mmCIF file of the N, C-alpha and C atoms, coordinates in Angstrom:
data_MODEL
# 
_entry.id   MODEL 
# 
loop_
_atom_site.group_PDB 
_atom_site.id 
_atom_site.type_symbol 
_atom_site.label_atom_id 
_atom_site.label_alt_id 
_atom_site.label_comp_id 
_atom_site.label_asym_id 
_atom_site.label_entity_id 
_atom_site.label_seq_id 
_atom_site.pdbx_PDB_ins_code 
_atom_site.Cartn_x 
_atom_site.Cartn_y 
_atom_site.Cartn_z 
_atom_site.occupancy 
_atom_site.B_iso_or_equiv 
_atom_site.pdbx_formal_charge 
_atom_site.auth_seq_id 
_atom_site.auth_comp_id 
_atom_site.auth_asym_id 
_atom_site.auth_atom_id 
_atom_site.pdbx_PDB_model_num 
ATOM 1   N N  . LEU A 1 1  ? 18.223  3.632  21.713  1.00 0.00 ? 1  LEU A N  1 
ATOM 2   C CA . LEU A 1 1  ? 16.934  4.275  21.515  1.00 0.00 ? 1  LEU A CA 1 
ATOM 3   C C  . LEU A 1 1  ? 16.944  4.956  20.014  1.00 0.00 ? 1  LEU A C  1 
ATOM 4   N N  . LYS A 1 2  ? 18.103  5.187  19.451  1.00 0.00 ? 2  LYS A N  1 
ATOM 5   C CA . LYS A 1 2  ? 18.124  5.685  18.216  1.00 0.00 ? 2  LYS A CA 1 
ATOM 6   C C  . LYS A 1 2  ? 17.916  4.614  17.212  1.00 0.00 ? 2  LYS A C  1 
ATOM 7   N N  . THR A 1 3  ? 18.497  3.460  17.590  1.00 0.00 ? 3  THR A N  1 
ATOM 8   C CA . THR A 1 3  ? 18.400  2.313  16.599  1.00 0.00 ? 3  THR A CA 1 
ATOM 9   C C  . THR A 1 3  ? 16.838  1.897  16.507  1.00 0.00 ? 3  THR A C  1 
ATOM 10  N N  . ILE A 1 4  ? 16.240  2.027  17.694  1.00 0.00 ? 4  ILE A N  1 
ATOM 11  C CA . ILE A 1 4  ? 14.842  1.502  17.687  1.00 0.00 ? 4  ILE A CA 1 
ATOM 12  C C  . ILE A 1 4  ? 14.017  2.426  16.734  1.00 0.00 ? 4  ILE A C  1 
ATOM 13  N N  . VAL A 1 5  ? 14.110  3.814  16.976  1.00 0.00 ? 5  VAL A N  1 
ATOM 14  C CA . VAL A 1 5  ? 13.444  4.820  16.188  1.00 0.00 ? 5  VAL A CA 1 
ATOM 15  C C  . VAL A 1 5  ? 13.591  4.620  14.672  1.00 0.00 ? 5  VAL A C  1 
ATOM 16  N N  . GLY A 1 6  ? 15.193  4.443  14.439  1.00 0.00 ? 6  GLY A N  1 
ATOM 17  C CA . GLY A 1 6  ? 15.344  4.140  12.950  1.00 0.00 ? 6  GLY A CA 1 
ATOM 18  C C  . GLY A 1 6  ? 14.724  2.943  12.213  1.00 0.00 ? 6  GLY A C  1 
ATOM 19  N N  . ALA A 1 7  ? 14.753  1.787  12.945  1.00 0.00 ? 7  ALA A N  1 
ATOM 20  C CA . ALA A 1 7  ? 13.923  0.669  12.626  1.00 0.00 ? 7  ALA A CA 1 
ATOM 21  C C  . ALA A 1 7  ? 12.555  0.954  12.500  1.00 0.00 ? 7  ALA A C  1 
ATOM 22  N N  . LEU A 1 8  ? 12.052  1.607  13.376  1.00 0.00 ? 8  LEU A N  1 
ATOM 23  C CA . LEU A 1 8  ? 10.430  1.884  13.319  1.00 0.00 ? 8  LEU A CA 1 
ATOM 24  C C  . LEU A 1 8  ? 10.234  2.878  11.925  1.00 0.00 ? 8  LEU A C  1 
ATOM 25  N N  . ILE A 1 9  ? 11.036  3.850  11.738  1.00 0.00 ? 9  ILE A N  1 
ATOM 26  C CA . ILE A 1 9  ? 10.910  4.621  10.494  1.00 0.00 ? 9  ILE A CA 1 
ATOM 27  C C  . ILE A 1 9  ? 11.041  3.697  9.336   1.00 0.00 ? 9  ILE A C  1 
ATOM 28  N N  . GLN A 1 10 ? 12.104  2.868  9.226   1.00 0.00 ? 10 GLN A N  1 
ATOM 29  C CA . GLN A 1 10 ? 12.089  1.915  7.998   1.00 0.00 ? 10 GLN A CA 1 
ATOM 30  C C  . GLN A 1 10 ? 10.981  0.997  7.810   1.00 0.00 ? 10 GLN A C  1 
ATOM 31  N N  . SER A 1 11 ? 10.359  0.410  8.803   1.00 0.00 ? 11 SER A N  1 
ATOM 32  C CA . SER A 1 11 ? 9.324   -0.443 8.755   1.00 0.00 ? 11 SER A CA 1 
ATOM 33  C C  . SER A 1 11 ? 8.270   0.431  8.250   1.00 0.00 ? 11 SER A C  1 
ATOM 34  N N  . VAL A 1 12 ? 8.013   1.644  8.658   1.00 0.00 ? 12 VAL A N  1 
ATOM 35  C CA . VAL A 1 12 ? 6.873   2.485  8.405   1.00 0.00 ? 12 VAL A CA 1 
ATOM 36  C C  . VAL A 1 12 ? 6.897   2.832  6.916   1.00 0.00 ? 12 VAL A C  1 
ATOM 37  N N  . LYS A 1 13 ? 8.064   3.070  6.485   1.00 0.00 ? 13 LYS A N  1 
ATOM 38  C CA . LYS A 1 13 ? 8.204   3.272  4.950   1.00 0.00 ? 13 LYS A CA 1 
ATOM 39  C C  . LYS A 1 13 ? 7.725   1.981  4.135   1.00 0.00 ? 13 LYS A C  1 
ATOM 40  N N  . LYS A 1 14 ? 8.372   1.025  4.697   1.00 0.00 ? 14 LYS A N  1 
ATOM 41  C CA . LYS A 1 14 ? 7.953   -0.223 3.797   1.00 0.00 ? 14 LYS A CA 1 
ATOM 42  C C  . LYS A 1 14 ? 6.462   -0.537 3.994   1.00 0.00 ? 14 LYS A C  1 
ATOM 43  N N  . LEU A 1 15 ? 5.943   -0.422 5.052   1.00 0.00 ? 15 LEU A N  1 
ATOM 44  C CA . LEU A 1 15 ? 4.557   -0.555 5.165   1.00 0.00 ? 15 LEU A CA 1 
ATOM 45  C C  . LEU A 1 15 ? 3.630   0.539  4.130   1.00 0.00 ? 15 LEU A C  1 
ATOM 46  N N  . SER A 1 16 ? 4.264   1.679  4.322   1.00 0.00 ? 16 SER A N  1 
ATOM 47  C CA . SER A 1 16 ? 3.410   2.710  3.348   1.00 0.00 ? 16 SER A CA 1 
ATOM 48  C C  . SER A 1 16 ? 3.592   2.102  1.804   1.00 0.00 ? 16 SER A C  1 
ATOM 49  N N  . ASP A 1 17 ? 4.791   1.810  1.455   1.00 0.00 ? 17 ASP A N  1 
ATOM 50  C CA . ASP A 1 17 ? 4.926   1.313  0.194   1.00 0.00 ? 17 ASP A CA 1 
ATOM 51  C C  . ASP A 1 17 ? 3.816   -0.016 -0.222  1.00 0.00 ? 17 ASP A C  1 
ATOM 52  N N  . VAL A 1 18 ? 3.867   -0.915 0.848   1.00 0.00 ? 18 VAL A N  1 
ATOM 53  C CA . VAL A 1 18 ? 2.874   -2.068 0.629   1.00 0.00 ? 18 VAL A CA 1 
ATOM 54  C C  . VAL A 1 18 ? 1.474   -1.439 0.459   1.00 0.00 ? 18 VAL A C  1 
ATOM 55  N N  . MET A 1 19 ? 1.129   -0.595 1.410   1.00 0.00 ? 19 MET A N  1 
ATOM 56  C CA . MET A 1 19 ? -0.051  0.174  1.401   1.00 0.00 ? 19 MET A CA 1 
ATOM 57  C C  . MET A 1 19 ? -0.537  0.638  -0.081  1.00 0.00 ? 19 MET A C  1 
ATOM 58  N N  . ILE A 1 20 ? 0.310   1.567  -0.435  1.00 0.00 ? 20 ILE A N  1 
ATOM 59  C CA . ILE A 1 20 ? 0.092   2.091  -1.631  1.00 0.00 ? 20 ILE A CA 1 
ATOM 60  C C  . ILE A 1 20 ? -0.191  1.151  -2.850  1.00 0.00 ? 20 ILE A C  1 
ATOM 61  N N  . LEU A 1 21 ? 0.773   0.149  -2.973  1.00 0.00 ? 21 LEU A N  1 
ATOM 62  C CA . LEU A 1 21 ? 0.520   -0.948 -3.798  1.00 0.00 ? 21 LEU A CA 1 
ATOM 63  C C  . LEU A 1 21 ? -0.764  -1.564 -3.570  1.00 0.00 ? 21 LEU A C  1 
ATOM 64  N N  . THR A 1 22 ? -1.190  -1.855 -2.438  1.00 0.00 ? 22 THR A N  1 
ATOM 65  C CA . THR A 1 22 ? -2.437  -2.564 -2.135  1.00 0.00 ? 22 THR A CA 1 
ATOM 66  C C  . THR A 1 22 ? -3.717  -1.721 -2.673  1.00 0.00 ? 22 THR A C  1 
ATOM 67  N N  . VAL A 1 23 ? -3.677  -0.473 -2.283  1.00 0.00 ? 23 VAL A N  1 
ATOM 68  C CA . VAL A 1 23 ? -4.642  0.449  -2.629  1.00 0.00 ? 23 VAL A CA 1 
ATOM 69  C C  . VAL A 1 23 ? -4.741  0.525  -4.295  1.00 0.00 ? 23 VAL A C  1 
ATOM 70  N N  . PHE A 1 24 ? -3.544  0.603  -4.895  1.00 0.00 ? 24 PHE A N  1 
ATOM 71  C CA . PHE A 1 24 ? -3.426  0.822  -6.485  1.00 0.00 ? 24 PHE A CA 1 
ATOM 72  C C  . PHE A 1 24 ? -4.035  -0.576 -7.084  1.00 0.00 ? 24 PHE A C  1 
ATOM 73  N N  . CYS A 1 25 ? -3.697  -1.760 -6.577  1.00 0.00 ? 25 CYS A N  1 
ATOM 74  C CA . CYS A 1 25 ? -4.080  -2.776 -7.057  1.00 0.00 ? 25 CYS A CA 1 
ATOM 75  C C  . CYS A 1 25 ? -5.733  -2.902 -7.021  1.00 0.00 ? 25 CYS A C  1 
ATOM 76  N N  . LEU A 1 26 ? -6.329  -2.518 -5.699  1.00 0.00 ? 26 LEU A N  1 
ATOM 77  C CA . LEU A 1 26 ? -7.646  -2.661 -5.461  1.00 0.00 ? 26 LEU A CA 1 
ATOM 78  C C  . LEU A 1 26 ? -8.449  -1.674 -6.579  1.00 0.00 ? 26 LEU A C  1 
ATOM 79  N N  . ALA A 1 27 ? -7.829  -0.547 -6.549  1.00 0.00 ? 27 ALA A N  1 
ATOM 80  C CA . ALA A 1 27 ? -8.640  0.317  -7.447  1.00 0.00 ? 27 ALA A CA 1 
ATOM 81  C C  . ALA A 1 27 ? -8.566  -0.072 -8.993  1.00 0.00 ? 27 ALA A C  1 
ATOM 82  N N  . VAL A 1 28 ? -7.537  -0.764 -9.482  1.00 0.00 ? 28 VAL A N  1 
ATOM 83  C CA . VAL A 1 28 ? -7.547  -1.230 -10.736 1.00 0.00 ? 28 VAL A CA 1 
ATOM 84  C C  . VAL A 1 28 ? -8.642  -2.375 -10.899 1.00 0.00 ? 28 VAL A C  1 
ATOM 85  N N  . PHE A 1 29 ? -8.591  -3.211 -9.883  1.00 0.00 ? 29 PHE A N  1 
ATOM 86  C CA . PHE A 1 29 ? -9.686  -4.314 -9.915  1.00 0.00 ? 29 PHE A CA 1 
ATOM 87  C C  . PHE A 1 29 ? -11.121 -3.875 -10.064 1.00 0.00 ? 29 PHE A C  1 
ATOM 88  N N  . ALA A 1 30 ? -11.172 -2.646 -9.159  1.00 0.00 ? 30 ALA A N  1 
ATOM 89  C CA . ALA A 1 30 ? -12.463 -2.138 -9.108  1.00 0.00 ? 30 ALA A CA 1 
ATOM 90  C C  . ALA A 1 30 ? -12.921 -1.523 -10.318 1.00 0.00 ? 30 ALA A C  1 
ATOM 91  N N  . LEU A 1 31 ? -11.946 -0.870 -11.210 1.00 0.00 ? 31 LEU A N  1 
ATOM 92  C CA . LEU A 1 31 ? -12.306 -0.323 -12.455 1.00 0.00 ? 31 LEU A CA 1 
ATOM 93  C C  . LEU A 1 31 ? -12.517 -1.344 -13.449 1.00 0.00 ? 31 LEU A C  1 
ATOM 94  N N  . ILE A 1 32 ? -11.833 -2.558 -13.378 1.00 0.00 ? 32 ILE A N  1 
ATOM 95  C CA . ILE A 1 32 ? -12.265 -3.692 -14.280 1.00 0.00 ? 32 ILE A CA 1 
ATOM 96  C C  . ILE A 1 32 ? -13.561 -4.268 -13.950 1.00 0.00 ? 32 ILE A C  1 
ATOM 97  N N  . GLY A 1 33 ? -13.837 -4.286 -12.563 1.00 0.00 ? 33 GLY A N  1 
ATOM 98  C CA . GLY A 1 33 ? -15.053 -4.929 -12.311 1.00 0.00 ? 33 GLY A CA 1 
ATOM 99  C C  . GLY A 1 33 ? -16.260 -4.060 -12.721 1.00 0.00 ? 33 GLY A C  1 
ATOM 100 N N  . LEU A 1 34 ? -16.041 -2.710 -12.728 1.00 0.00 ? 34 LEU A N  1 
ATOM 101 C CA . LEU A 1 34 ? -17.081 -1.657 -13.236 1.00 0.00 ? 34 LEU A CA 1 
ATOM 102 C C  . LEU A 1 34 ? -17.309 -1.906 -14.585 1.00 0.00 ? 34 LEU A C  1 
ATOM 103 N N  . GLN A 1 35 ? -16.007 -2.128 -15.518 1.00 0.00 ? 35 GLN A N  1 
ATOM 104 C CA . GLN A 1 35 ? -16.094 -2.201 -16.864 1.00 0.00 ? 35 GLN A CA 1 
ATOM 105 C C  . GLN A 1 35 ? -17.081 -3.339 -17.272 1.00 0.00 ? 35 GLN A C  1 
ATOM 106 N N  . LEU A 1 36 ? -16.739 -4.494 -16.480 1.00 0.00 ? 36 LEU A N  1 
ATOM 107 C CA . LEU A 1 36 ? -17.490 -5.677 -16.867 1.00 0.00 ? 36 LEU A CA 1 
ATOM 108 C C  . LEU A 1 36 ? -18.817 -5.724 -16.502 1.00 0.00 ? 36 LEU A C  1 
ATOM 109 N N  . PHE A 1 37 ? -19.267 -5.122 -15.412 1.00 0.00 ? 37 PHE A N  1 
ATOM 110 C CA . PHE A 1 37 ? -20.671 -5.187 -15.082 1.00 0.00 ? 37 PHE A CA 1 
ATOM 111 C C  . PHE A 1 37 ? -21.553 -4.139 -15.538 1.00 0.00 ? 37 PHE A C  1 
ATOM 112 N N  . MET A 1 38 ? -20.832 -3.061 -16.277 1.00 0.00 ? 38 MET A N  1 
ATOM 113 C CA . MET A 1 38 ? -21.594 -1.872 -16.738 1.00 0.00 ? 38 MET A CA 1 
ATOM 114 C C  . MET A 1 38 ? -22.556 -2.449 -17.926 1.00 0.00 ? 38 MET A C  1 
# 
């Protein structure tokens, strides 16, 4: 059980890193798009 919980925590940490990166990239693209279309 402990190993399963540990693996879950590790995967959640990796997923959160990916989510933060994705949101950051989307925000950058949105800013660039606004600058271009203004």
